[in-house]
N, C-alpha and C positions, 0 to 999 in steps of 0.2 A: 624263358630267356635262359641261356647258358650261364654256368657258374663264372666263366670268364667275362662275360658281359656285364655282369653284375659286379665283378670285382673291378672291371674296367670304369662303370659308372661310379661306384664308390672311390676310386681314385682321383678321377675328375672331379667330383662333389669336392673332397678334401682340398684339392689343388686350388679350385675356385674360391672354397670358403678361406683359405689361408690368405689367398690374394686380396679379398674384401676385407679381412680384419686388418691386414697390413697396411691398406690404403688408408684405413681410418686412424692410423698412427699419424698425427702432424707434430713436427718438430719446429720448434721457434729458436733459431740462433740470434742472440742479442747483439746489436751494433751500436746500442745508445751510450755505452759508458766507456768511450774513448779506445775500443777494441782495436782500432786502426792507427792510432796515434804513434808518432815518431816511427821506430823500425819493425811496427807490428801490423799484421793486416788479417786478424782474426775473423774473416767473413767467408762465406761460401761462394759469392759472387758480387761483383760490383761492377757496373758499367760506366761509372763517373768516378773520376779522382780530383775532386775539387773542394775537399773537406780538410779542414784544419783544426787542431785542438789547443785552446790556449786560455785556461785548461779546459773550458766547454768548446762545443761546437762552433767553428768559424768557417764561413762559405766565403769568404772573401780571399782571394789569393792563395786558398788551400790547394794540396796536391794529394792528400791521403785518400784512399778507397771510400766512397760514399755508397754503400751498399743499399741497394732497393728492396723494396718489400717481396717482390716475386722475382727469383733468379731467373735470367734470359740467357739463351734460348730456353723454350718451356722443358719442364722436366717431363713432360708427358712423351717426349721424343727419346728420352735416355733408354739404352738397352744394354746388354751385357756387355757390349763391344764398346760402350762410350767410354771415351778417356777424359782424365780430369780437367784438360785445358777446354773442355766444352764450357766450363764456367771459369771465370777469373776471381780468384781468391785463396789466400794461404789455406782454408779450409775446403776448398772445392772438392779434393779427393774424397774427403769424408761425406760432405754432402751429397756427392753423385753415388758414392757406396749405400748411403741411405736410402736412396731413390730406387737404387737396384734392389735393394731388399723390399721395396713396396710401400716405403713411408714418403709422406709429403713433407717438404721442407719449406720454410720462410725465413725472412729476415726482419727483426724489428729495426727500423732505421733509427739513424741518430736522432731524430725528433719523435719518435714513438714513445709510448706510455706504457709503463709496466704496470697492469692493474688486474684485479681478479674479480669476477663476478660483476664488472662494470658493463652493462649491454651497449653503451654507447661508444665503448672501444672495439673497432673490428678486430684488433690483434690481442683481446683480452686473453689472458692466460688460460681461462676456461675452455678456450677453442684447441687447445693444444694437449698432447700427453707429456711432451718433454720440453724444457725451456735450458737452453745450452747458453752458458756464459762463459767465454773463453778470455781469461785474463781481465777482469774489470779494472778500470783505471779512474772511474769517478764512483763515489760514494752512493749508495742506495738510500733513498729518503725514507723518513718513517712510515709513511704510507706504502712505498715500494716493499720495503722489509716485510709489512704486515700481508702484502697481496702475495709474496712469493712463498712465505710460510704457510699461508693459508691455502694456498694452491697445492702445496705439498701435502699438507694435512688433508686436503680433499680428494687425493688420490693422483695428482700430478707427478711427475718426475723432474728432478732438477740436477744437472750435470754442472759440477763447479770445477773449473780450471784456473789454477793459479800459477804464478811465477814466483822467483826467488824475493826475498826482500830487499827493500831500496831498488824496485823496479818501476819506480813512478815514471810512466811514459809523457804524461802530459803537464808535470810540473805543478800538480796541486796540493802535493805534501801527502799523498796517499797512494799506496800500491796494492794490488791484488790480494796478497796475504791478510793485511790489514783490513781490507774492505770485507773479505769474507768472515774474518773474525768478527767484525762489527755486526754483521748480519746474523750469525749464529749465536751471538752472546745472548745469554739468559734463557736458551732453548734447551731442550733434551736431545738434540740431535746426536752430541757427543763426539764431535768432530772439530779440532782446531788446527789451522795451519801454523807450523812452527816458523819463526821468523830467523830463516836459514837461507844459505846461498850454497848448494851443493851440486857437483857434476861426478856422476858416477854410472857405471853400468852393473846392474844388479840382477842375480839370478836366484835371490830367495823369494820365490814366488809361493804362494799357498799350496800346500801339500794336501789340502782336502780335494778329493776326487770330484765331488759335486759343486766346487767353487765355480759360480757362473760366469765371472769374468775371466778366470784362467783358462777353464775348460767349457767354451762356448761354442755356439753353431759355427763361429769363424774359424775356430782351430784351438790348439793348445798354445797358451802362451809361456815362453821358457825364460825370457829376460826383457828388461827395459833399461833405457839409457837416458839420463838427465844431462842436460847441458844448462847449468845454472838455473836450478829450480830448488824448492822446500820440499821439506818433509812435514809429516802430519803426525799428531796426537790424537789417539782415540779413547774415549772413556766408557767403558762397556758397562760400568756401574749405572750410569746415566741412562745409556742406551744400549741394552743387551743384545740388540740386533746387528750392531755395528761389527763389520768385519773388515780384515786386513787381507788384500789381494797380493800385495807385493810389499815387501820390508825393504830396507836399506841393505846394500850387499853384506853377506855373512852374517845377517841377524835374523831370527827365525821368531822370537817371542817377544820383542819389546814394543810395547803400545807407544811409545813415543818416537819411533823410528819407521813409520810408515810411508811408503810412497804414492800408493793407490789403495783407496778404501771406498766401501759402499754402506749402505744402512737404510733402513725403513724408519719412515717417520710419519706417524698417523697412517694414513690409508696410502701414502705415498712413498716415493724413494728418492734417494739422494747418491750420487757418487761424486767422489771428491780425488783429484789427481793433482800433484804439487808443482808440474811444470807443464807449459804450453809446447815446447819444442816438439814432442812427440806428435802433435796435431798439425804441424807445419809440412806442406807438401812441396815447399819450394818455388811455388809459383804464386803469383798476385801481382801487387804494385810493384812496378819497375823500379820505383825509387826506393824500395826497401831490400834488404840483405837477407834473403830468405834460404832456408834449407830444407831438403827432403827428409824429415824426421819421420813422416808417416809411413815410408814404404823402405828407404834405404837404411836409416839408424836402426839397430838391434835386429838387424836382418829379418826386417819385416814383421817383427813382433807388435810393433806398435799399433799397425793396422788391425791385428787379431783382437789386441786388449781393448781398443776403442769402440771396435765394432761390437763384440761381446758385451761391453759395457751398455752401448746404445740399444742392444736388443734385450738386455735384462730391465733397462729402464723402460723399454716400450711395452714389456710384458704385463698384461693385466692380470692379477692373480688376487685370491681372497684373504693372503696374509698380511697382517698390519702389526705395525710397532705396539708394545705396551701401551694402553690407553692413557691419555694425558687427562688429569683430573682437572674439572673446572671448579672455581672457587664456589663453595656454597654460601659463603658468609660475604659481606661487602669488606673491601679493603679497610684496613684500619688506618685512617689518615690522622696524622698528629703534626701539631706545630712545634718544631724543636726550639727556634729561636725567632725572636720578633723584636725588632728595634725600629727606630725611626728611619734606619737606612734600608734594613731588607728584612725578608722573612724566609725562614727554612721550612720547606714541608717534607714530611716523610710518610711513606706509605707502605705497609707490609703486604708484599705479595706472598701468600701463604701457600699457593701451589707452585711458585717459581716458574711459571708456564706463561705469564704475560709476554705479549711481543709489542705492546704500545700502550700508552697512557694519554689521556687529555685532562687537563687541569683547568677548572673554571673558578671564577671569583664573582662574588657579589658582594654588596655591603646592606647594612641591617637598616637602611633607610628606604628599603622596600626596592632596590635595583634588582634587576633580573641577572641571573647567573649568565656570564659571558666568557667564550673560550678565551684563556689565558694562555696556553701552551701545547704543544704536542711533544712527547718526550719517550725515551725508552728507559730513562733512568728511574730509580725508586726514591731518590732524594733531589731536589732541585730548591735553588735559592732565587728569589725574585726580589727586584728592588722596590721600596716603597717610597724612594725620594721624591717621586713624581705624584704621589697620592695625597689628597688632603686627609686631615685627621678624621679617623672614622673607625668603626668596627667593620672587619671585612670577614667574611666567610669563603672558605674554600671547599671544592669537593672533586674527587678525581675518580674518572670512568676508565677502567682496564679494558683491553681488549685480549682474549684469550687465543693461544695459537690454535686452538679447535673452533674458533670462529664465534665463541661467546664472550659477552661483555659483562662487567660487574661494576657497581657504582659504590663508592667509598660513603663513609658518615661525610657530615658537615663538620669542618674545625673553624672556629672563627678565633681572631685575636684583633685587640685594640691597637691600632697604629696611630703612633704620634707623628702624623705627616706634617706637612707644610701648612702654614696657616691659610685661613679662608680669604674671602674678600673683604671682610670687615676692617682690615687694616687701611683699606683704600676705598672708602664711600663714594669718593668724587671720581673713580675711573669709569669711563663710559666706552662701550664698544658697540659700535652700530655700523650698518643696519643689521638687526637680528631678528628674523632669518635673513641670511646673507648669502649670495651666490658667487660674485666673482671677486669683490674686494671687501675688506673691513677698515673702518677707521678707529683708531684708539687714541683717547685722549686721557692725559695723566696730569696731576699735579706735580709730578716730578718727573726728570729727565728720564727717557726710556732707554735701558740697556739691552735688553733681550725679550723676545717674545716667541711662546711655542704655543703649539696646538696639540692637545693630548687627547686621542681618542678612545673609544670605550673599553678597550683592553689594555690602555696604560701607556701606548707608545707614545713618545714624546720627540715631536718634530718641529724643529726651528723654521720659522717661515721667513725670516728676516734679521739680519745682524745690523744693529744701529746702536750707534752711540751718541746720545743727545737727541733732543726733540721731545716736545710734549704733544704733539698731534700729528699722527702719521697715518699714512695708508699703507695696507698691505694686501698683496696678491693671494688669494686662498682658491684660484680655479682649478688647481691641481688636486684639491681633496675632494675626496668621495662624499657623497651626501650622508648625512648622519649627525648625532650629536657630539660636540666637543666641548672641551674645557679650554679656556684661553689663560695661559700664564703670562704674566707681566714682570719681568725683573727691573727693577729702576735703580737707581743710584746706589752702588756699593753693594748690591746684590742683597741689601739686608730687608728689603720690602719686596712682597710679591702679592699678586691678586689673581684669584679664580673666578672666572666668569662663564657661564653656560653660553654656548654658541651653537646655534642649528645652521647647517649647511645644506642648501637644498638645489 
């Protein structure tokens, strides 16, 4: 075989190998956090426009883009000559550029679930390399936060796109900078979105010749342009891997004035940008006023920056951020204050790397520990006003951003709660067990009746003034053990009776 033939085979093998690796990169664009609310259309493709956000998703009478899981027409037919109107969405140019690069793209629809390592979810983050969230307007739940952070810790990449402060599009009181900051709170990512509103063109790009975002495969970035976005603060002490690709104009070394940053977190990567305008290709929902920031603004530099960033996020390499320590000792749980009204619990997070906590409660009378709450805070206060007098014990289970958990000690406290049923030995609740209704007989006129479940949730089942024998509908309650609280005349008397609903 000639040397030329050997070289040709090697080149063909390299091309095929690159294409195979590129096709293995799957990108999931989120559309579950009101990304199409109001004048936004941050989706790669939507064939229906019947969605509303008020503040959650509303399918009745809506006209916003309702992105489906798989963009249509098929991405397998996209070639180098395909134009962005092949799909309908303000992110369609970006999506098609990704496919031209060899990546696969999907959308998480408005009713999709953000999970990690949940096999029952076909769009679980473990199936993707990059998760893109462009200007979220609905907060991530505690479980979603844990899923996203663990996804990155495990080797995934997160593209965080924000907008300016007070950019709440679905009128729920939260905008994208605050939502991103809540996600990152308590982590070692080292990125904070500033609550600012800036519009400017900046040429203060990184001067590092090896900067992957400024000098990437799509070309060299020389400037970017913000139309009402925010800037970013980075903390290189918390995360030495965080880098600034673009500063505010005229600034070169201020870690509180960044416009585009990127970092490693565990085995994964994160990129953050403070404005959604550069991603807008000017097409999509006809009811929205869209602009071509992707190609026209900043003389085409936005396309270069966005695709260089996407390629960096897609690359699989062996570099990791500094390891995050896992607590070797249990969390130290203490009771700060305990009264007849409330109890305050405090637990010490020695590693400062926890991404979630579950609080459990039991009583010394032999009751099993039951889940009381899920939280991200290190101190929480819980009401005791619906608990009978007893000694209660608490414990906390933490979930580390590296995927590990740790259980605290048990902390107990005597609670002088409300009195037991001895005050009214003649109160009767029947039948017990019950299924659809219960009858309550009391020696005094009934004022209010509540059912209290195993975790202390107190639900009023009927509001009655007067009557000594009444029937109450309990058909909406799930099966389980409940306590019945009966408040009689003047609220000075109460009774607790165990009730089994089956």
